[in-house]
N, C-alpha and C positions, 0 to 999 in steps of 0.2 A: 589567494582565494582558496578557505578549506576545504575537509571530506567532503564535510557539510554542505557547500555551494556543489561543488562539482555533482555531484548525486544526485540534487534536488535540479539543476541546468541539465545532465544530460535523461530526469524523468521529463522535463518541460518540452524535450527535443521529441520524445515519443518514442523511442527508438523501439525495434522489434528485435533487439536481444535484452530487454529489461527482464532479469531474475524477480524471483519471488523471495529471493535473500535481498536484494539491492532494493523494494516493495516495503521487508519489514525497516531495514535502515531507515527508511523516507519516512513509515508512519511513526519511526519510536523519534526521529529529530521533531517532529508536532506532538509529541508524548502521549502516542498512542502505543498500551499492548499485544504484544499478541494474544490470545488466548481461544483454547480448544474448548466449541461448543459443545461436547459430551464425547463418549463410547461410543457413540453410533451416527456420529454425524460425518464421518469418512473422510473428506479432505475437506469439509468445509470448517475457517475459522473465522474470526472477528478481532476487529484494533479495535479496540479501546480504551479513551480518554475519558479518565473519570472527572479530571478537574473539567471539563465543556462537558459531562454529558453526553458522551459521542459515541457512535461507532459505527462504525462500518464491519459487513459481511459479505467474502469473499469463498472459492475455492480454490485451496490450493493446486497449482498445474500440473499436471502427470501427462505422458509418464515421463516428460523434461521437465527444465525446473526455470520455461522463460514461459513471462506473462502476454496472454492472450490479447490482442493489439486494441479491442472494443472496452478490454480490463482497462489499460493504461487510460481511457477514454473516460469510461464512469468514475477511476479515480481522482482523473484529472480533474474533472466539474464535480466532483464532491466537495472535492478540497479548495477550490474556488467558491461556490458555495458557504463555507464553512470561515471561511478568507484568512485558510494558511499560506495560499499564493494568490497570486496576483495573473 
């Protein structure tokens, strides 16, 4: 199992210590790029997949780098709806 498959498997288990950096890597696997929304957006960012004309907006967690559990659930649902994961 390669590193991409390990990351996807870890994400599907919905761990309580999934980091924002791991989320960026996960979205990158599915051809999403991280973009900052604007200079006044604060912690808001979006992941953009130009090939499929998709985007997902999320707040960067702070002060820690750990993603909230409800965000992991929302991202999981988004990736399932758009047929990136099963």
